[in-house]
C-alpha positions as CSV (number, residue, x, y, z in Angstrom):
1,X,10.2,-23.3,-52.0
2,X,8.5,-23.2,-48.6
3,X,10.1,-21.1,-45.8
4,X,8.7,-21.1,-42.4
5,X,9.4,-17.9,-40.5
6,X,9.0,-17.7,-36.6
7,X,8.7,-14.7,-34.5
8,X,11.3,-13.8,-32.0
9,X,10.3,-15.4,-28.6
10,X,10.1,-13.2,-25.5
11,X,10.7,-14.7,-22.0
12,X,7.4,-15.4,-20.2
13,X,6.5,-12.9,-17.3
14,X,4.5,-13.6,-14.3
15,X,3.0,-11.4,-11.7
16,X,2.5,-12.3,-8.0
17,X,-0.6,-10.5,-6.3
18,X,-1.1,-10.8,-2.6
19,X,-4.9,-10.5,-2.2
20,X,-7.1,-9.2,0.8
21,X,-4.6,-6.7,2.1
22,X,-6.0,-4.3,4.7
23,X,-7.5,-6.8,7.4
24,X,-4.6,-7.7,9.5
25,X,-1.8,-5.3,10.7
26,X,0.9,-7.9,11.4
27,X,0.3,-9.8,8.0
28,X,0.1,-6.5,6.0
29,X,3.4,-5.3,7.4
30,X,5.0,-8.6,6.3
31,X,3.5,-8.3,2.9
32,X,4.7,-4.9,2.4
33,X,8.2,-6.0,3.5
34,X,8.3,-8.3,0.5
35,X,10.1,-7.0,-2.8
36,X,8.4,-4.2,-4.4
37,X,7.6,-6.3,-7.6
38,X,5.0,-8.0,-5.6
39,X,1.6,-6.4,-6.2
40,X,-1.0,-6.0,-3.4
41,X,-4.9,-6.1,-3.9
42,X,-6.7,-4.2,-1.3
43,X,-10.6,-4.6,-0.3
44,X,-11.9,-0.9,0.2
45,X,-14.1,-1.8,3.1
46,X,-11.2,-3.5,5.0
47,X,-10.6,-1.9,8.3
48,X,-7.0,-0.9,7.4
49,X,-7.4,-0.3,3.5
50,X,-6.7,3.3,3.4
51,X,-3.5,3.0,5.4
52,X,-2.3,0.0,3.5
53,X,-3.1,1.7,0.2
54,X,-1.2,4.9,1.2
55,X,1.8,2.5,2.4
56,X,1.8,0.5,-0.8
57,X,1.5,3.7,-3.0
58,X,4.5,5.2,-1.2
59,X,6.4,2.0,-1.9
60,X,5.4,2.6,-5.6
61,X,3.9,-0.9,-5.7
62,X,1.4,-1.9,-8.1
63,X,-2.0,-1.8,-6.3
64,X,-5.2,-3.6,-7.3
65,X,-8.7,-3.0,-6.0
66,X,-10.5,-5.9,-4.9
67,X,-14.0,-5.1,-5.5
68,X,-16.5,-7.9,-5.9
69,X,-19.2,-7.4,-8.4
70,X,-22.8,-7.6,-7.6
71,X,-24.8,-10.6,-9.0
72,X,-27.9,-10.0,-11.1
73,X,-29.8,-12.4,-9.0
74,X,-29.2,-10.2,-5.9
75,X,-27.8,-13.2,-4.1
76,X,-24.7,-12.9,-2.0
77,X,-21.6,-14.3,-3.7
78,X,-21.0,-16.6,-0.7
79,X,-22.2,-16.9,2.9
80,X,-21.2,-13.7,4.5
81,X,-20.3,-12.3,1.2
82,X,-20.6,-8.7,-0.2
83,X,-23.9,-7.1,-0.9
84,X,-25.0,-3.5,-1.4
85,X,-28.6,-3.9,-1.1
């Protein structure tokens, strides 16, 4: 006799991350007024990165660092892209 057992199924989960926080004060405030379940990604070189990171931390939000990696070819990622050389 062949019996097929299936594992219990869990509901799917989704994360919402707002990227490029730290460049515009007005928009950053609007983003930080969203529900706390919304995470933020902050680029360390953005003009208001430190302040927005502190604000998000104080709100107990999940914070991601938006840090583009250097390509091996030493070419910018895009026109005006990040480079450290």
